[in-house]
C-alpha positions in Angstrom: 236.3 148.6 285.8 239.6 148.9 284.1 241.0 151.8 282.2 242.5 151.6 278.7 243.6 153.9 276.0 242.8 153.2 272.3 244.5 154.7 269.3 242.7 156.6 266.6 241.2 154.2 264.1 241.0 151.3 266.5 237.7 149.3 266.8 236.2 148.8 270.2 234.0 146.2 268.7 233.1 145.0 265.2 230.0 144.0 263.4 229.0 140.3 263.4 230.7 139.5 266.7 229.5 139.1 270.2 230.2 141.6 273.0 233.2 140.9 275.2 233.3 144.2 277.0 231.1 147.2 278.0 232.8 150.6 277.8 232.4 154.1 279.4 234.2 156.8 277.5 236.4 159.0 279.7 237.8 161.1 276.8 237.8 161.1 273.0 235.3 160.4 270.3 233.8 157.1 269.1 231.6 156.7 266.1 229.0 154.0 265.9 228.9 153.0 262.2 227.0 150.6 260.0 228.4 149.4 256.7 226.1 149.6 253.7 226.0 147.2 250.9 228.7 148.9 248.8 231.1 149.2 251.7 230.1 152.8 252.6 229.9 153.7 256.2 226.8 155.3 257.7 227.5 157.1 261.0 224.6 156.3 263.4 225.9 158.1 266.5 228.9 160.0 267.8 229.7 159.3 271.4 231.8 161.4 273.8 232.8 161.5 277.5 230.4 159.6 279.9 228.8 157.6 277.1 228.2 154.0 277.8 228.9 151.8 274.8 227.5 148.4 274.1 225.6 147.8 277.3 222.6 146.0 275.8 224.5 143.7 273.5 227.0 143.0 276.4 224.4 142.1 279.0 222.1 140.1 276.6 225.0 138.5 274.7 223.5 139.6 271.4 225.3 139.8 268.1 226.5 143.2 267.1 225.4 144.9 263.8 227.6 148.0 264.0 231.3 148.9 264.4 232.5 151.2 267.2 235.4 153.1 265.7 237.7 155.5 267.6 237.9 158.8 265.7 240.4 160.3 268.1 242.6 158.8 270.9 240.0 157.4 273.3 240.4 156.6 277.0 237.7 154.4 278.4 236.8 152.3 281.3 235.7 148.7 280.5 234.2 145.7 282.1 234.2 142.1 281.0 231.4 139.6 281.3 233.2 137.5 283.9 233.4 140.5 286.2 229.6 141.0 285.8 229.0 137.3 286.7 231.1 137.6 289.8 229.2 140.8 290.8 225.9 139.1 290.2 226.8 136.4 292.6 227.9 138.8 295.3 225.0 141.4 295.0 221.6 139.9 294.7 220.0 143.3 293.8 222.2 143.6 290.8 221.3 140.0 289.8 217.6 140.8 290.1 217.9 144.0 288.0 219.9 142.3 285.3 217.5 139.3 285.2 214.6 141.8 284.6 216.6 143.3 281.7 217.4 139.9 280.2 
C-alpha cells in the first residue's frame, strides 16, 4: 500500500464512478455522504483511523452511490486494483478468498 495525504474538502471517491482505490485511514475524518434530490447531503457514516473505505465496491468493481469527503486533512494508505491483481497471481490463498467474495 502507498501513503497519501488529502486536503480538507477533497473527495476520495465520487458518486456514479467505479472504484480505482481502496483506502485505510491513518489519521483524519472522512464522511460518507449521499446527495438527496435537492442537492442536500445526508451523512451516512463518519470514518476515522483504521477504517477501511470502499473495499466492497473496489473488489467487486461496482458503481459507487456515495461520496467520500475529507472533513479534515486525511492521511491514508491506498491500494489500486492492478496491485490486487498481481497479488492474486502470487498468492493462491488470496485469490481463493477474493473469488468467494466475488
